Each structure stands twice: as C-alpha cells, then as structure tokens.
C-alpha positions in Angstrom: 119.5 113.8 75.6 123.2 113.7 76.1 123.5 117.4 75.3 120.9 118.5 77.9 122.3 120.9 80.5 120.8 122.5 83.5 118.9 125.5 82.2 119.3 124.5 78.6 119.7 127.5 76.3 118.0 129.9 78.7 120.3 132.7 79.5 122.0 133.0 76.2 119.1 132.3 73.8 118.7 136.1 73.0 122.1 136.0 71.3 121.7 134.4 67.9 125.4 133.7 67.6 125.5 131.9 70.9 122.4 129.7 70.0 124.0 128.8 66.7 127.3 127.8 68.4 125.4 125.8 71.0 123.5 123.9 68.2 126.7 123.4 66.1 128.5 121.9 69.0 125.7 119.7 70.3 127.1 116.5 68.8 130.5 117.1 70.4 129.0 117.7 73.8 127.0 114.5 73.4 130.1 112.5 72.5 132.0 113.9 75.5 129.1 113.0 77.8 128.9 109.5 76.4 132.7 109.0 76.8 132.6 110.2 80.4 129.8 107.7 81.2 131.8 105.0 79.5 134.9 105.8 81.5 132.9 105.8 84.7 131.4 102.4 83.8 127.9 103.9 83.7 125.4 103.1 80.9 124.1 106.4 79.8 120.8 104.8 78.7 120.2 103.9 82.3 120.6 107.5 83.3 117.6 108.5 81.3 115.2 105.8 82.4 112.1 107.0 84.1 112.1 106.6 87.9 108.4 105.7 87.8 109.3 102.3 86.4 111.6 101.3 89.2 110.2 98.6 91.6 110.7 100.9 94.6 108.7 103.6 93.0 106.0 101.2 91.9 105.7 99.9 95.5 105.6 103.5 97.0 102.9 104.5 94.5 100.8 101.5 95.2 101.0 102.2 99.0 99.9 105.8 98.2 96.9 104.5 96.2 96.0 102.1 99.0 96.1 105.0 101.5 93.8 107.1 99.4 91.4 104.2 99.0 91.4 103.6 102.7 90.6 107.2 103.4 87.8 107.2 100.8 86.2 104.1 102.5 86.0 106.2 105.8 83.8 108.8 104.2 80.1 108.6 104.7 78.0 107.1 101.8 76.2 110.2 100.6 74.5 108.0 98.0 72.8 105.8 100.5 69.0 105.6 100.5 68.6 107.8 103.5 70.8 110.5 102.1 69.1 111.2 98.7 66.3 113.2 100.3 68.5 116.0 101.7 71.6 117.9 100.5 74.7 116.6 102.3 78.3 117.6 102.6 80.3 115.2 100.5 83.2 114.8 102.9 81.4 115.0 106.3 77.9 113.6 105.5 76.4 116.5 107.5 73.0 117.4 106.1 72.3 121.0 105.1 69.4 122.8 106.8 66.3 123.1 104.6 66.8 126.9 104.1 70.4 126.4 103.0 69.5 123.5 100.7 66.7 125.6 99.1 69.0 128.5 98.6 71.6 126.3 97.0 69.1 124.7 94.6 67.9 128.2 93.5 71.3 129.9 93.4 71.5 129.9 89.6 68.0 131.4 89.1 68.6 133.9 91.9 71.8 135.0 90.4 
C-alpha cells in the first residue's frame, strides 16, 4: 500500500518499459514513503485504516439508520387486514381503482 499513487499505473500502462520500471522500483517508493511517515511522526499503518471503524463514523451511520427506521415507521401498513383486499401503493397507502388493479394483475397475460 505504501507504493499506491493517485491514478496508479494509468497513463503509462501502455508502455511496457514504464510499467516494468514502476514495478522494479516499487520497494524503493515504499521505503521512501515509510521513511517520510516516520520523520513526520505518523504511523503509516494508521493511514490505511478504514474510516468506517472510527467512533465518529459509527455514530454517524447509526444516526442515519435511525433516520431511515423513523421514516419507515411513518409509512402506512399495507399489510394490515383492511389493505389485503385491494392493491395499494407501497409508499402512500393509496388504493388503486378496481380497473387499474385488474389491469395490473393481468399485465403479464395481456403482454
């Protein structure tokens, strides 16, 4: 990971010599990168950790899940006893008129 660069080998990957040189020098680039991190007092392993595991990200994601759940609880219960007799819109709960419902039920056979 220490040899990753923005864009990677894209841009010079059509030149076999350039790709070979890039691969041959990978260990040197990695060492230089690690040395720069050491001089700056930064642990290079921390630079590659996933942001999704940080406490702030976990809290943000949990709030997003709670917001989605709250929105879902506001939707009408289309599976309630009084709804199973008619075709209903899943987000609004509005019942389809009989002619529309019949057309929808026969749509496959009609073609």
